[in-house]
PyMOL Python script that loads the backbone (N, CA, C, O; Angstrom):
from pymol import cmd

cmd.read_pdbstr("""\
ATOM      1  N   MET A   1       0.846  -1.171   0.000  1.00  0.00           N
ATOM      2  CA  MET A   1       0.000   0.000   0.000  1.00  0.00           C
ATOM      3  C   MET A   1       0.892   1.235   0.000  1.00  0.00           C
ATOM      4  O   MET A   1       1.921   1.271   0.674  1.00  0.00           O
ATOM      5  N   ASN A   2       0.493   2.224  -0.748  1.00  0.00           N
ATOM      6  CA  ASN A   2       1.224   3.473  -0.859  1.00  0.00           C
ATOM      7  C   ASN A   2       1.236   4.206   0.484  1.00  0.00           C
ATOM      8  O   ASN A   2       0.243   4.201   1.211  1.00  0.00           O
ATOM      9  N   GLU A   3       2.363   4.831   0.802  1.00  0.00           N
ATOM     10  CA  GLU A   3       2.500   5.538   2.080  1.00  0.00           C
ATOM     11  C   GLU A   3       1.469   6.646   2.240  1.00  0.00           C
ATOM     12  O   GLU A   3       0.948   6.849   3.337  1.00  0.00           O
ATOM     13  N   ARG A   4       1.169   7.362   1.169  1.00  0.00           N
ATOM     14  CA  ARG A   4       0.194   8.466   1.272  1.00  0.00           C
ATOM     15  C   ARG A   4      -1.193   7.934   1.591  1.00  0.00           C
ATOM     16  O   ARG A   4      -1.922   8.535   2.380  1.00  0.00           O
ATOM     17  N   ILE A   5      -1.567   6.807   0.982  1.00  0.00           N
ATOM     18  CA  ILE A   5      -2.868   6.204   1.282  1.00  0.00           C
ATOM     19  C   ILE A   5      -2.896   5.717   2.732  1.00  0.00           C
ATOM     20  O   ILE A   5      -3.924   5.828   3.400  1.00  0.00           O
ATOM     21  N   LYS A   6      -1.775   5.179   3.224  1.00  0.00           N
ATOM     22  CA  LYS A   6      -1.697   4.768   4.630  1.00  0.00           C
ATOM     23  C   LYS A   6      -1.923   5.960   5.548  1.00  0.00           C
ATOM     24  O   LYS A   6      -2.682   5.869   6.513  1.00  0.00           O
ATOM     25  N   GLU A   7      -1.265   7.081   5.250  1.00  0.00           N
ATOM     26  CA  GLU A   7      -1.413   8.275   6.080  1.00  0.00           C
ATOM     27  C   GLU A   7      -2.866   8.745   6.119  1.00  0.00           C
ATOM     28  O   GLU A   7      -3.383   9.098   7.179  1.00  0.00           O
ATOM     29  N   LEU A   8      -3.511   8.747   4.971  1.00  0.00           N
ATOM     30  CA  LEU A   8      -4.918   9.175   4.913  1.00  0.00           C
ATOM     31  C   LEU A   8      -5.822   8.194   5.648  1.00  0.00           C
ATOM     32  O   LEU A   8      -6.786   8.604   6.294  1.00  0.00           O
ATOM     33  N   ALA A   9      -5.519   6.905   5.555  1.00  0.00           N
ATOM     34  CA  ALA A   9      -6.311   5.897   6.263  1.00  0.00           C
ATOM     35  C   ALA A   9      -6.185   6.066   7.779  1.00  0.00           C
ATOM     36  O   ALA A   9      -7.155   5.867   8.510  1.00  0.00           O
ATOM     37  N   VAL A  10      -4.995   6.431   8.247  1.00  0.00           N
ATOM     38  CA  VAL A  10      -4.800   6.696   9.675  1.00  0.00           C
ATOM     39  C   VAL A  10      -5.630   7.914  10.087  1.00  0.00           C
ATOM     40  O   VAL A  10      -6.279   7.894  11.133  1.00  0.00           O
ATOM     41  N   GLN A  11      -5.615   8.967   9.277  1.00  0.00           N
ATOM     42  CA  GLN A  11      -6.388  10.179   9.585  1.00  0.00           C
ATOM     43  C   GLN A  11      -7.881   9.902   9.626  1.00  0.00           C
ATOM     44  O   GLN A  11      -8.613  10.533  10.389  1.00  0.00           O
ATOM     45  N   ALA A  12      -8.338   8.956   8.806  1.00  0.00           N
ATOM     46  CA  ALA A  12      -9.765   8.622   8.753  1.00  0.00           C
ATOM     47  C   ALA A  12     -10.138   7.531   9.757  1.00  0.00           C
ATOM     48  O   ALA A  12     -11.271   7.049   9.761  1.00  0.00           O
ATOM     49  N   ASP A  13      -9.187   7.144  10.606  1.00  0.00           N
ATOM     50  CA  ASP A  13      -9.396   6.085  11.602  1.00  0.00           C
ATOM     51  C   ASP A  13      -9.771   4.741  10.977  1.00  0.00           C
ATOM     52  O   ASP A  13     -10.483   3.945  11.587  1.00  0.00           O
ATOM     53  N   LEU A  14      -9.291   4.495   9.766  1.00  0.00           N
ATOM     54  CA  LEU A  14      -9.491   3.206   9.127  1.00  0.00           C
ATOM     55  C   LEU A  14      -8.302   2.291   9.381  1.00  0.00           C
ATOM     56  O   LEU A  14      -8.383   1.080   9.178  1.00  0.00           O
ATOM     57  N   LEU A  15      -7.212   2.873   9.822  1.00  0.00           N
ATOM     58  CA  LEU A  15      -5.970   2.142  10.029  1.00  0.00           C
ATOM     59  C   LEU A  15      -5.307   2.706  11.274  1.00  0.00           C
ATOM     60  O   LEU A  15      -5.288   3.919  11.479  1.00  0.00           O
ATOM     61  N   ILE A  16      -4.766   1.829  12.103  1.00  0.00           N
ATOM     62  CA  ILE A  16      -4.133   2.255  13.349  1.00  0.00           C
ATOM     63  C   ILE A  16      -2.625   2.212  13.172  1.00  0.00           C
ATOM     64  O   ILE A  16      -2.066   1.209  12.728  1.00  0.00           O
ATOM     65  N   LYS A  17      -1.985   3.296  13.518  1.00  0.00           N
ATOM     66  CA  LYS A  17      -0.528   3.387  13.434  1.00  0.00           C
ATOM     67  C   LYS A  17       0.036   3.020  14.807  1.00  0.00           C
ATOM     68  O   LYS A  17      -0.236   3.693  15.800  1.00  0.00           O
ATOM     69  N   LYS A  18       0.815   1.957  14.849  1.00  0.00           N
ATOM     70  CA  LYS A  18       1.406   1.495  16.105  1.00  0.00           C
ATOM     71  C   LYS A  18       2.883   1.820  16.091  1.00  0.00           C
ATOM     72  O   LYS A  18       3.543   1.697  15.059  1.00  0.00           O
ATOM     73  N   THR A  19       3.404   2.234  17.232  1.00  0.00           N
ATOM     74  CA  THR A  19       4.833   2.526  17.307  1.00  0.00           C
ATOM     75  C   THR A  19       5.538   1.397  18.047  1.00  0.00           C
ATOM     76  O   THR A  19       5.037   0.867  19.039  1.00  0.00           O
ATOM     77  N   ASN A  20       6.696   1.052  17.543  1.00  0.00           N
ATOM     78  CA  ASN A  20       7.540   0.043  18.163  1.00  0.00           C
ATOM     79  C   ASN A  20       8.954   0.609  18.122  1.00  0.00           C
ATOM     80  O   ASN A  20       9.704   0.350  17.181  1.00  0.00           O
ATOM     81  N   GLY A  21       9.311   1.376  19.134  1.00  0.00           N
ATOM     82  CA  GLY A  21      10.577   2.094  19.084  1.00  0.00           C
ATOM     83  C   GLY A  21      10.479   3.197  18.051  1.00  0.00           C
ATOM     84  O   GLY A  21       9.589   4.044  18.129  1.00  0.00           O
ATOM     85  N   ASP A  22      11.385   3.196  17.083  1.00  0.00           N
ATOM     86  CA  ASP A  22      11.372   4.195  16.017  1.00  0.00           C
ATOM     87  C   ASP A  22      10.614   3.721  14.786  1.00  0.00           C
ATOM     88  O   ASP A  22      10.455   4.470  13.822  1.00  0.00           O
ATOM     89  N   GLU A  23      10.149   2.481  14.820  1.00  0.00           N
ATOM     90  CA  GLU A  23       9.476   1.898  13.651  1.00  0.00           C
ATOM     91  C   GLU A  23       7.968   2.075  13.775  1.00  0.00           C
ATOM     92  O   GLU A  23       7.394   1.896  14.849  1.00  0.00           O
ATOM     93  N   PHE A  24       7.343   2.424  12.674  1.00  0.00           N
ATOM     94  CA  PHE A  24       5.888   2.524  12.647  1.00  0.00           C
ATOM     95  C   PHE A  24       5.340   1.278  11.984  1.00  0.00           C
ATOM     96  O   PHE A  24       5.812   0.867  10.924  1.00  0.00           O
ATOM     97  N   ARG A  25       4.356   0.688  12.603  1.00  0.00           N
ATOM     98  CA  ARG A  25       3.708  -0.483  12.027  1.00  0.00           C
ATOM     99  C   ARG A  25       2.224  -0.191  11.940  1.00  0.00           C
ATOM    100  O   ARG A  25       1.650   0.461  12.812  1.00  0.00           O
ATOM    101  N   TYR A  26       1.620  -0.679  10.887  1.00  0.00           N
ATOM    102  CA  TYR A  26       0.208  -0.405  10.653  1.00  0.00           C
ATOM    103  C   TYR A  26      -0.614  -1.642  10.961  1.00  0.00           C
ATOM    104  O   TYR A  26      -0.208  -2.765  10.662  1.00  0.00           O
ATOM    105  N   GLY A  27      -1.779  -1.423  11.565  1.00  0.00           N
ATOM    106  CA  GLY A  27      -2.698  -2.520  11.840  1.00  0.00           C
ATOM    107  C   GLY A  27      -3.363  -2.993  10.558  1.00  0.00           C
ATOM    108  O   GLY A  27      -2.948  -2.621   9.460  1.00  0.00           O
ATOM    109  N   ASN A  28      -4.378  -3.802  10.698  1.00  0.00           N
ATOM    110  CA  ASN A  28      -5.078  -4.340   9.535  1.00  0.00           C
ATOM    111  C   ASN A  28      -5.824  -3.253   8.771  1.00  0.00           C
ATOM    112  O   ASN A  28      -6.416  -2.346   9.356  1.00  0.00           O
ATOM    113  N   PHE A  29      -5.777  -3.372   7.459  1.00  0.00           N
ATOM    114  CA  PHE A  29      -6.460  -2.428   6.575  1.00  0.00           C
ATOM    115  C   PHE A  29      -7.203  -3.245   5.535  1.00  0.00           C
ATOM    116  O   PHE A  29      -6.586  -3.992   4.775  1.00  0.00           O
ATOM    117  N   ASP A  30      -8.510  -3.112   5.495  1.00  0.00           N
ATOM    118  CA  ASP A  30      -9.317  -3.891   4.564  1.00  0.00           C
ATOM    119  C   ASP A  30      -8.937  -3.547   3.128  1.00  0.00           C
ATOM    120  O   ASP A  30      -8.954  -2.372   2.759  1.00  0.00           O
ATOM    121  N   PRO A  31      -8.596  -4.538   2.310  1.00  0.00           N
ATOM    122  CA  PRO A  31      -8.221  -4.277   0.913  1.00  0.00           C
ATOM    123  C   PRO A  31      -9.308  -3.548   0.126  1.00  0.00           C
ATOM    124  O   PRO A  31      -9.013  -2.896  -0.876  1.00  0.00           O
ATOM    125  N   LYS A  32     -10.553  -3.652   0.567  1.00  0.00           N
ATOM    126  CA  LYS A  32     -11.639  -2.925  -0.112  1.00  0.00           C
ATOM    127  C   LYS A  32     -11.413  -1.415  -0.019  1.00  0.00           C
ATOM    128  O   LYS A  32     -11.700  -0.683  -0.966  1.00  0.00           O
ATOM    129  N   PHE A  33     -10.899  -0.955   1.117  1.00  0.00           N
ATOM    130  CA  PHE A  33     -10.639   0.477   1.278  1.00  0.00           C
ATOM    131  C   PHE A  33      -9.510   0.928   0.361  1.00  0.00           C
ATOM    132  O   PHE A  33      -9.557   2.023  -0.199  1.00  0.00           O
ATOM    133  N   GLN A  34      -8.494   0.081   0.211  1.00  0.00           N
ATOM    134  CA  GLN A  34      -7.394   0.377  -0.714  1.00  0.00           C
ATOM    135  C   GLN A  34      -7.936   0.527  -2.128  1.00  0.00           C
ATOM    136  O   GLN A  34      -7.588   1.474  -2.833  1.00  0.00           O
ATOM    137  N   LYS A  35      -8.782  -0.401  -2.539  1.00  0.00           N
ATOM    138  CA  LYS A  35      -9.363  -0.355  -3.891  1.00  0.00           C
ATOM    139  C   LYS A  35     -10.220   0.899  -4.045  1.00  0.00           C
ATOM    140  O   LYS A  35     -10.171   1.558  -5.083  1.00  0.00           O
ATOM    141  N   PHE A  36     -10.997   1.229  -3.028  1.00  0.00           N
ATOM    142  CA  PHE A  36     -11.841   2.422  -3.063  1.00  0.00           C
ATOM    143  C   PHE A  36     -10.984   3.679  -3.253  1.00  0.00           C
ATOM    144  O   PHE A  36     -11.319   4.546  -4.060  1.00  0.00           O
ATOM    145  N   ALA A  37      -9.886   3.772  -2.511  1.00  0.00           N
ATOM    146  CA  ALA A  37      -8.981   4.920  -2.639  1.00  0.00           C
ATOM    147  C   ALA A  37      -8.412   4.997  -4.052  1.00  0.00           C
ATOM    148  O   ALA A  37      -8.336   6.078  -4.635  1.00  0.00           O
ATOM    149  N   GLU A  38      -8.016   3.863  -4.595  1.00  0.00           N
ATOM    150  CA  GLU A  38      -7.472   3.835  -5.955  1.00  0.00           C
ATOM    151  C   GLU A  38      -8.510   4.281  -6.978  1.00  0.00           C
ATOM    152  O   GLU A  38      -8.183   5.013  -7.913  1.00  0.00           O
ATOM    153  N   LEU A  39      -9.746   3.850  -6.811  1.00  0.00           N
ATOM    154  CA  LEU A  39     -10.808   4.243  -7.738  1.00  0.00           C
ATOM    155  C   LEU A  39     -11.072   5.742  -7.685  1.00  0.00           C
ATOM    156  O   LEU A  39     -11.338   6.362  -8.715  1.00  0.00           O
ATOM    157  N   ILE A  40     -11.000   6.324  -6.505  1.00  0.00           N
ATOM    158  CA  ILE A  40     -11.178   7.775  -6.382  1.00  0.00           C
ATOM    159  C   ILE A  40     -10.070   8.511  -7.139  1.00  0.00           C
ATOM    160  O   ILE A  40     -10.341   9.469  -7.864  1.00  0.00           O
ATOM    161  N   VAL A  41      -8.835   8.069  -6.971  1.00  0.00           N
ATOM    162  CA  VAL A  41      -7.715   8.710  -7.667  1.00  0.00           C
ATOM    163  C   VAL A  41      -7.882   8.561  -9.179  1.00  0.00           C
ATOM    164  O   VAL A  41      -7.655   9.518  -9.920  1.00  0.00           O
ATOM    165  N   LEU A  42      -8.273   7.385  -9.639  1.00  0.00           N
ATOM    166  CA  LEU A  42      -8.468   7.175 -11.072  1.00  0.00           C
ATOM    167  C   LEU A  42      -9.600   8.048 -11.624  1.00  0.00           C
ATOM    168  O   LEU A  42      -9.516   8.536 -12.751  1.00  0.00           O
ATOM    169  N   GLU A  43     -10.644   8.240 -10.840  1.00  0.00           N
ATOM    170  CA  GLU A  43     -11.742   9.110 -11.275  1.00  0.00           C
ATOM    171  C   GLU A  43     -11.279  10.565 -11.339  1.00  0.00           C
ATOM    172  O   GLU A  43     -11.669  11.293 -12.252  1.00  0.00           O
ATOM    173  N   CYS A  44     -10.458  10.998 -10.389  1.00  0.00           N
ATOM    174  CA  CYS A  44      -9.897  12.355 -10.435  1.00  0.00           C
ATOM    175  C   CYS A  44      -9.015  12.522 -11.664  1.00  0.00           C
ATOM    176  O   CYS A  44      -9.046  13.567 -12.314  1.00  0.00           O
ATOM    177  N   ASP A  45      -8.233  11.503 -11.985  1.00  0.00           N
ATOM    178  CA  ASP A  45      -7.396  11.519 -13.185  1.00  0.00           C
ATOM    179  C   ASP A  45      -8.272  11.655 -14.434  1.00  0.00           C
ATOM    180  O   ASP A  45      -7.984  12.466 -15.314  1.00  0.00           O
ATOM    181  N   ARG A  46      -9.320  10.872 -14.504  1.00  0.00           N
ATOM    182  CA  ARG A  46     -10.215  10.923 -15.660  1.00  0.00           C
ATOM    183  C   ARG A  46     -10.841  12.301 -15.804  1.00  0.00           C
ATOM    184  O   ARG A  46     -10.918  12.847 -16.904  1.00  0.00           O
ATOM    185  N   TYR A  47     -11.291  12.861 -14.677  1.00  0.00           N
ATOM    186  CA  TYR A  47     -11.919  14.176 -14.702  1.00  0.00           C
ATOM    187  C   TYR A  47     -10.919  15.253 -15.143  1.00  0.00           C
ATOM    188  O   TYR A  47     -11.238  16.095 -15.982  1.00  0.00           O
ATOM    189  N   ALA A  48      -9.725  15.219 -14.580  1.00  0.00           N
ATOM    190  CA  ALA A  48      -8.705  16.217 -14.940  1.00  0.00           C
ATOM    191  C   ALA A  48      -8.396  16.155 -16.425  1.00  0.00           C
ATOM    192  O   ALA A  48      -8.309  17.190 -17.087  1.00  0.00           O
ATOM    193  N   ARG A  49      -8.229  14.956 -16.950  1.00  0.00           N
ATOM    194  CA  ARG A  49      -7.891  14.793 -18.359  1.00  0.00           C
ATOM    195  C   ARG A  49      -9.023  15.261 -19.287  1.00  0.00           C
ATOM    196  O   ARG A  49      -8.767  15.729 -20.396  1.00  0.00           O
ATOM    197  N   SER A  50     -10.256  15.133 -18.833  1.00  0.00           N
ATOM    198  CA  SER A  50     -11.376  15.475 -19.718  1.00  0.00           C
ATOM    199  C   SER A  50     -11.802  16.940 -19.625  1.00  0.00           C
ATOM    200  O   SER A  50     -12.567  17.406 -20.469  1.00  0.00           O
ATOM    201  N   THR A  51     -11.326  17.675 -18.619  1.00  0.00           N
ATOM    202  CA  THR A  51     -11.826  19.036 -18.446  1.00  0.00           C
ATOM    203  C   THR A  51     -10.773  20.130 -18.531  1.00  0.00           C
ATOM    204  O   THR A  51     -11.119  21.277 -18.815  1.00  0.00           O
ATOM    205  N   TRP A  52      -9.504  19.822 -18.295  1.00  0.00           N
ATOM    206  CA  TRP A  52      -8.489  20.858 -18.260  1.00  0.00           C
ATOM    207  C   TRP A  52      -7.464  20.667 -19.362  1.00  0.00           C
ATOM    208  O   TRP A  52      -7.145  19.544 -19.751  1.00  0.00           O
ATOM    209  N   GLU A  53      -6.962  21.772 -19.848  1.00  0.00           N
ATOM    210  CA  GLU A  53      -5.966  21.745 -20.919  1.00  0.00           C
ATOM    211  C   GLU A  53      -4.735  20.924 -20.515  1.00  0.00           C
ATOM    212  O   GLU A  53      -4.200  20.165 -21.324  1.00  0.00           O
ATOM    213  N   HIS A  54      -4.291  21.076 -19.270  1.00  0.00           N
ATOM    214  CA  HIS A  54      -3.120  20.355 -18.776  1.00  0.00           C
ATOM    215  C   HIS A  54      -3.520  19.230 -17.819  1.00  0.00           C
ATOM    216  O   HIS A  54      -2.747  18.829 -16.950  1.00  0.00           O
ATOM    217  N   GLY A  55      -4.732  18.738 -17.999  1.00  0.00           N
ATOM    218  CA  GLY A  55      -5.249  17.692 -17.121  1.00  0.00           C
ATOM    219  C   GLY A  55      -4.447  16.414 -17.161  1.00  0.00           C
ATOM    220  O   GLY A  55      -4.383  15.691 -16.167  1.00  0.00           O
ATOM    221  N   GLU A  56      -3.831  16.121 -18.301  1.00  0.00           N
ATOM    222  CA  GLU A  56      -3.028  14.907 -18.399  1.00  0.00           C
ATOM    223  C   GLU A  56      -1.841  14.970 -17.436  1.00  0.00           C
ATOM    224  O   GLU A  56      -1.483  13.965 -16.822  1.00  0.00           O
ATOM    225  N   LEU A  57      -1.238  16.140 -17.305  1.00  0.00           N
ATOM    226  CA  LEU A  57      -0.124  16.305 -16.370  1.00  0.00           C
ATOM    227  C   LEU A  57      -0.596  16.162 -14.923  1.00  0.00           C
ATOM    228  O   LEU A  57       0.034  15.478 -14.117  1.00  0.00           O
ATOM    229  N   LEU A  58      -1.708  16.814 -14.612  1.00  0.00           N
ATOM    230  CA  LEU A  58      -2.241  16.729 -13.253  1.00  0.00           C
ATOM    231  C   LEU A  58      -2.651  15.301 -12.927  1.00  0.00           C
ATOM    232  O   LEU A  58      -2.318  14.787 -11.859  1.00  0.00           O
ATOM    233  N   GLY A  59      -3.367  14.659 -13.837  1.00  0.00           N
ATOM    234  CA  GLY A  59      -3.806  13.289 -13.598  1.00  0.00           C
ATOM    235  C   GLY A  59      -2.631  12.351 -13.391  1.00  0.00           C
ATOM    236  O   GLY A  59      -2.659  11.501 -12.500  1.00  0.00           O
ATOM    237  N   GLY A  60      -1.602  12.500 -14.208  1.00  0.00           N
ATOM    238  CA  GLY A  60      -0.408  11.673 -14.049  1.00  0.00           C
ATOM    239  C   GLY A  60       0.284  11.920 -12.714  1.00  0.00           C
ATOM    240  O   GLY A  60       0.763  10.985 -12.072  1.00  0.00           O
ATOM    241  N   ASP A  61       0.331  13.185 -12.301  1.00  0.00           N
ATOM    242  CA  ASP A  61       0.935  13.518 -11.007  1.00  0.00           C
ATOM    243  C   ASP A  61       0.144  12.886  -9.853  1.00  0.00           C
ATOM    244  O   ASP A  61       0.729  12.369  -8.901  1.00  0.00           O
ATOM    245  N   LEU A  62      -1.178  12.933  -9.949  1.00  0.00           N
ATOM    246  CA  LEU A  62      -2.016  12.323  -8.906  1.00  0.00           C
ATOM    247  C   LEU A  62      -1.753  10.827  -8.800  1.00  0.00           C
ATOM    248  O   LEU A  62      -1.600  10.290  -7.703  1.00  0.00           O
ATOM    249  N   LYS A  63      -1.703  10.168  -9.936  1.00  0.00           N
ATOM    250  CA  LYS A  63      -1.475   8.721  -9.912  1.00  0.00           C
ATOM    251  C   LYS A  63      -0.096   8.386  -9.355  1.00  0.00           C
ATOM    252  O   LYS A  63       0.043   7.406  -8.623  1.00  0.00           O
ATOM    253  N   ARG A  64       0.920   9.168  -9.681  1.00  0.00           N
ATOM    254  CA  ARG A  64       2.252   8.941  -9.138  1.00  0.00           C
ATOM    255  C   ARG A  64       2.276   9.179  -7.632  1.00  0.00           C
ATOM    256  O   ARG A  64       2.868   8.399  -6.886  1.00  0.00           O
ATOM    257  N   LEU A  65       1.632  10.259  -7.184  1.00  0.00           N
ATOM    258  CA  LEU A  65       1.597  10.585  -5.765  1.00  0.00           C
ATOM    259  C   LEU A  65       1.016   9.440  -4.935  1.00  0.00           C
ATOM    260  O   LEU A  65       1.503   9.138  -3.846  1.00  0.00           O
ATOM    261  N   PHE A  66      -0.031   8.808  -5.466  1.00  0.00           N
ATOM    262  CA  PHE A  66      -0.694   7.731  -4.736  1.00  0.00           C
ATOM    263  C   PHE A  66      -0.226   6.348  -5.150  1.00  0.00           C
ATOM    264  O   PHE A  66      -0.775   5.348  -4.687  1.00  0.00           O
ATOM    265  N   GLY A  67       0.782   6.270  -6.017  1.00  0.00           N
ATOM    266  CA  GLY A  67       1.365   4.982  -6.378  1.00  0.00           C
ATOM    267  C   GLY A  67       0.451   4.092  -7.196  1.00  0.00           C
ATOM    268  O   GLY A  67       0.461   2.871  -7.038  1.00  0.00           O
ATOM    269  N   ILE A  68      -0.335   4.695  -8.064  1.00  0.00           N
ATOM    270  CA  ILE A  68      -1.272   3.915  -8.886  1.00  0.00           C
ATOM    271  C   ILE A  68      -0.784   3.922 -10.315  1.00  0.00           C
ATOM    272  O   ILE A  68      -0.554   4.978 -10.904  1.00  0.00           O
ATOM    273  N   GLU A  69      -0.630   2.750 -10.858  1.00  0.00           N
ATOM    274  CA  GLU A  69      -0.116   2.606 -12.239  1.00  0.00           C
ATOM    275  C   GLU A  69      -1.242   2.781 -13.243  1.00  0.00           C
ATOM    276  O   GLU A  69      -1.013   2.696 -14.450  1.00  0.00           O
TER     277      GLU A  69
END
""", "prot")
cmd.dss("prot")
cmd.show_as("cartoon", "prot")
cmd.util.cbc("prot")
cmd.orient("prot")
């Protein structure tokens, strides 16, 4: 799972961040939520590409930021 999606899942209380010394470990995260997050990013990419002159650049940046191929 992409680090940015993990951070957002922690903020939404969907994922618990546990500390073990200096290491951060994440609790269980339902794969359905991961897929949902990916679908939202893909929809934003589609919207950017269809409405803005430079939407292809923005959409590509969004997908890279969230680690979606």
